[in-house]
Residue, then its C-alpha position, 0 to 999 in steps of 0.5 A: m507523449s511526456l508525462d505531466c505531473e500536474e495531470c497526475l496530481e489533478t487526477f488523484q485530487s479529483g474526488l474519485e476514490g477507491l476502485a474508481l480512482q484506481a481505474e481512472v489512473d490506470t486508464r489515463f496513465p497506464s503502466f503506473r506512470c504517475e508513480k514518478c510524480k508527486v500525487s499528494p500535496y502533503s507528500p515529501g515526493p514520489v515513493a523511490d524504489g529503495e524505500n522500505l514500506i510497512f504493511l500493518a497486520i491486524h490480528p485477528i482480522h488479517f490472519d487465518e483463524k486455523t493456522n494463525t498465519l497472514a491470510p489473503l483476506a488481509f489484502e481485500q482492501l486492495t480491491r475495494n479501495d487501495l492498500s495502505l502502506l507506510r513509508h518507513e523513512y517518514c513514519c517516525d511520528d505517524l507510526p504510533q498514531t496509526v497503530e493506535q487508530l487501527r487497533s482501537g478502530g474495531a473490536a477490543d481484542r485487536s492487536i498490531e504486533l506484526c507487520v510486513v516490510l519490503q522495498a517498493s522495488e520488490i512490489r514494482q517487480i511483480k509482473d504477469a503476461n501483461g506487464r506490471v501488476l502493482g504500483v506504489y503511490d505517495t498518497a500522503l494525508s494532511d495528518r500522515m505524511s508517510h501514507a502510501s497506497l498500493f494500486v493494482r492494474k485495472d484488469y484485476l478489478a474487473d470481476k470477483a475472480a480477478r480481484q481474488r487473483a490480485r489479493m493472492i498475488v499480494h499475499r504470496t509476496f507479503k506472507d513470508r516477510i512478516r516480522q515483529l513491529q517492534e523490530v522494524s526500527v532496529t532492523i531497517p535504516p532509521c526514519r528521516g527526522 
């Protein structure tokens, strides 16, 4: 059976959201097959393995208050909706706007000075006994071409314990990759522009 990218695009544009969309994508296209397709009409194309992805860490809500380190709670959105990431190659114009929206979207004491940067291939290499755990999709928005989404395999959405395991898997992968947001443009290849 060959993959029809039109089917992938239609599924992502179907109106399904959050867990319903993740489950439908996994049911119809197991093993994250739609990653190879453009699934957003606003997207520059699928997320390539070598692309650097940015997760913006919001202080204090993504941090353990006792240790001031990135907490598993930071990844709760993965099992509620999907986990938003930014594609570094395309986020030059989006990054300041995104940071400001997230910072001003809550309590006055929010700050976004830290982020996690890793390549799509590192995320795609995370496996368990049943295969790959996570997929990265090009879910560009009309006002944010750089937006990407991290999806988890649907068996990790089945119940509270499974969702907790999914968040812990992502936490283990991301926690040691935290860095200063201001260093990102200096330490990884420049944005496309």
